[in-house]
N, CA, C and O of each residue as an XYZ file, in Angstrom:
348
protein
N    -166.736      3.850    -11.781
C    -166.384      2.778    -12.694
C    -165.128      2.083    -12.168
O    -164.165      2.738    -11.768
N    -165.150      0.782    -12.175
C    -163.996     -0.007    -11.752
C    -163.210     -0.381    -12.999
O    -163.742     -0.990    -13.927
N    -161.942     -0.009    -13.005
C    -161.068     -0.328    -14.140
C    -159.886     -1.128    -13.620
O    -159.187     -0.705    -12.699
N    -159.673     -2.292    -14.226
C    -158.626     -3.188    -13.753
C    -157.699     -3.593    -14.883
O    -158.108     -3.710    -16.038
N    -156.452     -3.804    -14.527
C    -155.439     -4.325    -15.441
C    -154.869     -5.571    -14.770
O    -154.392     -5.515    -13.637
N    -154.924     -6.683    -15.477
C    -154.442     -7.945    -14.914
C    -153.366     -8.529    -15.823
O    -153.404     -8.376    -17.044
N    -152.413     -9.197    -15.196
C    -151.358     -9.853    -15.977
C    -150.892    -11.101    -15.252
O    -150.925    -11.187    -14.025
N    -150.453    -12.070    -16.055
C    -149.868    -13.276    -15.490
C    -148.360    -13.211    -15.708
O    -147.888    -12.747    -16.746
N    -147.621    -13.679    -14.723
C    -146.164    -13.652    -14.749
C    -145.639    -15.078    -14.672
O    -146.052    -15.855    -13.811
N    -144.728    -15.416    -15.577
C    -144.034    -16.704    -15.563
C    -142.543    -16.411    -15.671
O    -142.094    -15.796    -16.638
N    -141.789    -16.846    -14.689
C    -140.335    -16.618    -14.671
C    -139.993    -15.141    -14.887
O    -139.141    -14.824    -15.718
N    -140.622    -14.266    -14.176
C    -140.440    -12.807    -14.203
C    -140.830    -12.143    -15.533
O    -140.516    -10.971    -15.746
N    -141.501    -12.866    -16.418
C    -141.936    -12.292    -17.694
C    -143.455    -12.313    -17.787
O    -144.106    -13.286    -17.407
N    -143.999    -11.226    -18.298
C    -145.437    -11.149    -18.473
C    -145.837    -12.029    -19.656
O    -145.277    -11.908    -20.745
N    -146.819    -12.920    -19.431
C    -147.267    -13.812    -20.493
C    -148.604    -13.376    -21.099
O    -148.775    -13.385    -22.318
N    -149.543    -12.997    -20.237
C    -150.855    -12.563    -20.708
C    -151.252    -11.314    -19.941
O    -150.827    -11.097    -18.806
N    -152.082    -10.493    -20.590
C    -152.625     -9.334    -19.889
C    -154.056     -9.099    -20.348
O    -154.475     -9.560    -21.410
N    -154.785     -8.379    -19.527
C    -156.190     -8.113    -19.816
C    -156.594     -6.821    -19.119
O    -156.336     -6.642    -17.929
N    -157.223     -5.929    -19.858
C    -157.770     -4.701    -19.304
C    -159.283     -4.816    -19.326
O    -159.870     -5.214    -20.332
N    -159.906     -4.467    -18.219
C    -161.365     -4.559    -18.174
C    -161.939     -3.404    -17.362
O    -161.247     -2.773    -16.563
N    -163.215     -3.150    -17.589
C    -163.921     -2.098    -16.869
C    -165.312     -2.605    -16.510
O    -165.954     -3.305    -17.293
N    -165.759     -2.244    -15.331
C    -167.091     -2.592    -14.858
C    -167.836     -1.287    -14.596
O    -167.307     -0.387    -13.943
N    -169.046     -1.187    -15.098
C    -169.833      0.053    -14.981
C    -170.517      0.149    -13.624
O    -171.745      0.167    -13.536
N    -169.723      0.210    -12.585
C    -170.241      0.366    -11.231
C    -169.135      0.937    -10.358
O    -167.959      0.870    -10.717
N    -169.500      1.488     -9.233
C    -168.506      1.927     -8.264
C    -167.914      0.695     -7.590
O    -168.563     -0.349     -7.515
N    -166.694      0.816     -7.106
C    -166.035     -0.316     -6.453
C    -166.829     -0.754     -5.228
O    -167.175      0.055     -4.366
N    -167.106     -2.040     -5.172
C    -167.800     -2.654     -4.038
C    -166.931     -3.794     -3.525
O    -166.521     -4.666     -4.291
N    -166.655     -3.781     -2.236
C    -165.847     -4.859     -1.651
C    -166.512     -6.210     -1.887
O    -165.831     -7.201     -2.148
N    -167.828     -6.252     -1.797
C    -168.560     -7.513     -1.971
C    -168.455     -8.054     -3.395
O    -168.678     -9.245     -3.612
N    -168.126     -7.217     -4.360
C    -168.025     -7.649     -5.754
C    -166.594     -7.974     -6.177
O    -166.371     -8.377     -7.319
N    -165.627     -7.808     -5.286
C    -164.234     -8.036     -5.639
C    -164.015     -9.456     -6.152
O    -163.260     -9.669     -7.100
N    -164.675    -10.425     -5.524
C    -164.568    -11.820     -5.962
C    -165.081    -11.972     -7.400
O    -164.506    -12.727     -8.184
N    -166.151    -11.265     -7.747
C    -166.691    -11.295     -9.106
C    -165.692    -10.722    -10.103
O    -165.519    -11.271    -11.191
N    -165.029     -9.617     -9.742
C    -164.035     -9.015    -10.625
C    -162.905    -10.011    -10.907
O    -162.471    -10.169    -12.048
N    -162.444    -10.669     -9.862
C    -161.341    -11.635    -10.010
C    -161.787    -12.830    -10.854
O    -161.030    -13.293    -11.708
N    -162.989    -13.333    -10.632
C    -163.494    -14.474    -11.415
C    -163.631    -14.117    -12.886
O    -163.327    -14.935    -13.753
N    -164.084    -12.908    -13.174
C    -164.215    -12.462    -14.560
C    -162.856    -12.437    -15.256
O    -162.733    -12.866    -16.403
N    -161.852    -11.942    -14.569
C    -160.495    -11.907    -15.120
C    -159.963    -13.313    -15.337
O    -159.361    -13.595    -16.373
N    -160.175    -14.192    -14.378
C    -159.680    -15.568    -14.510
C    -160.365    -16.308    -15.652
O    -159.737    -17.129    -16.320
N    -161.642    -16.030    -15.884
C    -162.331    -16.635    -17.026
C    -161.677    -16.200    -18.334
O    -161.519    -17.007    -19.251
N    -161.298    -14.933    -18.420
C    -160.633    -14.431    -19.622
C    -159.290    -15.126    -19.841
O    -158.904    -15.388    -20.980
N    -158.579    -15.427    -18.750
C    -157.293    -16.119    -18.837
C    -157.454    -17.634    -18.939
O    -156.461    -18.355    -19.040
N    -158.696    -18.124    -18.914
C    -158.973    -19.560    -18.924
C    -158.214    -20.237    -17.774
O    -157.516    -21.233    -17.963
N    -158.374    -19.673    -16.609
C    -157.670    -20.117    -15.414
C    -158.683    -20.335    -14.296
O    -159.741    -19.707    -14.290
N    -158.370    -21.214    -13.356
C    -159.250    -21.323    -12.187
C    -159.196    -20.037    -11.370
O    -158.247    -19.261    -11.483
N    -160.203    -19.821    -10.561
C    -160.248    -18.627     -9.714
C    -159.547    -18.896     -8.388
O    -159.632    -19.999     -7.848
N    -158.856    -17.889     -7.868
C    -158.199    -18.059     -6.573
C    -159.191    -17.891     -5.423
O    -160.320    -17.440     -5.615
N    -158.753    -18.256     -4.254
C    -159.520    -17.984     -3.049
C    -159.177    -16.551     -2.634
O    -158.026    -16.244     -2.323
N    -160.172    -15.695     -2.633
C    -159.959    -14.291     -2.301
C    -160.087    -14.138     -0.784
O    -161.151    -14.373     -0.212
N    -158.998    -13.744     -0.153
C    -158.959    -13.548      1.288
C    -159.045    -12.064      1.622
O    -158.919    -11.209      0.745
N    -159.258    -11.777      2.877
C    -159.347    -10.385      3.327
C    -158.058     -9.629      3.025
O    -158.097     -8.436      2.725
N    -156.907    -10.315      3.103
C    -155.628     -9.642      2.822
C    -155.540     -9.193      1.374
O    -154.931     -8.161      1.088
N    -156.136     -9.948      0.447
C    -156.135     -9.564     -0.961
C    -156.952     -8.284     -1.163
O    -156.521     -7.365     -1.859
N    -158.116     -8.239     -0.555
C    -158.965     -7.057     -0.679
C    -158.282     -5.857     -0.030
O    -158.303     -4.756     -0.581
N    -157.678     -6.064      1.133
C    -156.975     -4.986      1.829
C    -155.818     -4.446      0.982
O    -155.627     -3.233      0.886
N    -155.044     -5.357      0.366
C    -153.932     -4.925     -0.488
C    -154.433     -4.097     -1.666
O    -153.824     -3.087     -2.021
N    -155.543     -4.522     -2.271
C    -156.077     -3.765     -3.399
C    -156.543     -2.379     -2.951
O    -156.265     -1.385     -3.622
N    -157.243     -2.311     -1.831
C    -157.751     -1.024     -1.346
C    -156.605     -0.090     -0.951
O    -156.624      1.094     -1.289
N    -155.610     -0.616     -0.239
C    -154.526      0.230      0.264
C    -153.498      0.600     -0.798
O    -153.015      1.732     -0.826
N    -153.159     -0.355     -1.677
C    -152.059     -0.143     -2.619
C    -152.491     -0.078     -4.085
O    -151.690      0.295     -4.943
N    -153.740     -0.434     -4.385
C    -154.209     -0.423     -5.764
C    -153.721     -1.611     -6.571
O    -153.863     -1.634     -7.794
N    -153.146     -2.603     -5.895
C    -152.667     -3.803     -6.582
C    -152.779     -4.994     -5.643
O    -152.686     -4.856     -4.424
N    -152.978     -6.152     -6.228
C    -153.040     -7.395     -5.458
C    -152.344     -8.486     -6.265
O    -152.460     -8.536     -7.490
N    -151.624     -9.354     -5.567
C    -150.909    -10.447     -6.217
C    -151.426    -11.775     -5.691
O    -151.478    -12.009     -4.484
N    -151.806    -12.638     -6.624
C    -152.206    -13.997     -6.282
C    -151.090    -14.936     -6.714
O    -150.595    -14.844     -7.838
N    -150.698    -15.828     -5.833
C    -149.659    -16.818     -6.108
C    -150.310    -18.188     -6.253
O    -151.472    -18.344     -5.878
N    -149.613    -19.174     -6.777
C    -150.217    -20.507     -6.939
C    -150.808    -21.083     -5.653
O    -151.750    -21.873     -5.715
N    -150.282    -20.712     -4.505
C    -150.828    -21.198     -3.232
C    -152.241    -20.677     -2.967
O    -152.972    -21.257     -2.164
N    -152.628    -19.596     -3.632
C    -153.958    -19.024     -3.451
C    -155.022    -19.740     -4.286
O    -156.208    -19.434     -4.167
N    -154.613    -20.673     -5.114
C    -155.528    -21.420     -5.983
C    -155.675    -22.848     -5.469
O    -154.721    -23.440     -4.965
N    -156.868    -23.387     -5.602
C    -157.094    -24.785     -5.230
C    -156.589    -25.693     -6.347
O    -156.003    -26.744     -6.084
N    -156.816    -25.287     -7.582
C    -156.378    -26.060     -8.738
C    -154.998    -25.591     -9.201
O    -154.520    -24.534     -8.789
N    -154.382    -26.374    -10.042
C    -153.065    -26.042    -10.578
C    -153.183    -24.911    -11.599
O    -154.086    -24.894    -12.436
N    -152.256    -23.978    -11.507
C    -152.194    -22.884    -12.481
C    -150.831    -22.931    -13.166
O    -149.880    -23.516    -12.648
N    -150.756    -22.308    -14.334
C    -149.540    -22.365    -15.138
C    -148.833    -21.006    -15.182
O    -148.297    -20.607    -16.216
N    -148.839    -20.317    -14.067
C    -148.113    -19.061    -13.953
C    -147.629    -18.917    -12.507
O    -148.112    -19.597    -11.601
N    -146.671    -18.019    -12.317
C    -146.088    -17.801    -10.993
C    -146.860    -16.751    -10.192
O    -146.898    -16.799     -8.962
N    -147.473    -15.803    -10.904
C    -148.230    -14.740    -10.246
C    -149.366    -14.283    -11.147
O    -149.247    -14.275    -12.372
N    -150.451    -13.909    -10.525
C    -151.527    -13.185    -11.186
C    -151.601    -11.850    -10.463
O    -151.902    -11.800     -9.270
N    -151.329    -10.777    -11.177
C    -151.322     -9.446    -10.586
C    -152.496     -8.655    -11.153
O    -152.675     -8.560    -12.367
N    -153.285     -8.096    -10.255
C    -154.428     -7.271    -10.648
C    -154.180     -5.882    -10.064
O    -153.916     -5.720     -8.873
N    -154.274     -4.886    -10.949
C    -153.979     -3.507    -10.545
C    -155.133     -2.597    -10.903
O    -155.890     -2.865    -11.835
N    -155.255     -1.523    -10.154
C    -156.199     -0.467    -10.480
C    -155.680      0.218    -11.745
O    -154.496      0.546    -11.821
N    -156.535      0.438    -12.728
C    -156.102      1.012    -13.994
C    -156.977      2.202    -14.332
O    -158.189      2.060    -14.496
N    -156.390      3.338    -14.435
C    -157.142      4.558    -14.774
C    -157.224      4.778    -16.279
O    -157.895      5.712    -16.718
N    -156.561      3.944    -17.086
C    -156.448      4.204    -18.521
C    -157.244      3.252    -19.402
O    -157.005      3.221    -20.609
N    -158.160      2.491    -18.875
C    -158.942      1.556    -19.706
C    -159.892      2.347    -20.546
O    -160.653      1.772    -21.325
């Protein structure tokens, strides 16, 4: 089961958060789907998921998206997605 905790940061303060779980084992090919699902919940555009984002999640259990990772304008400084064992 994939369990994720996501939060948006504005000026070093957490503005929104979301905990979600997917009933499947982690698949690298589905990482983009996980991120899109979270962004839909935040009513935000989806970022461009690069290999470095997937690598950071696999190695460290967390990934940070900055406004430069989005094609459209976003209203936060960071979108942080973390592995969550407590969902």
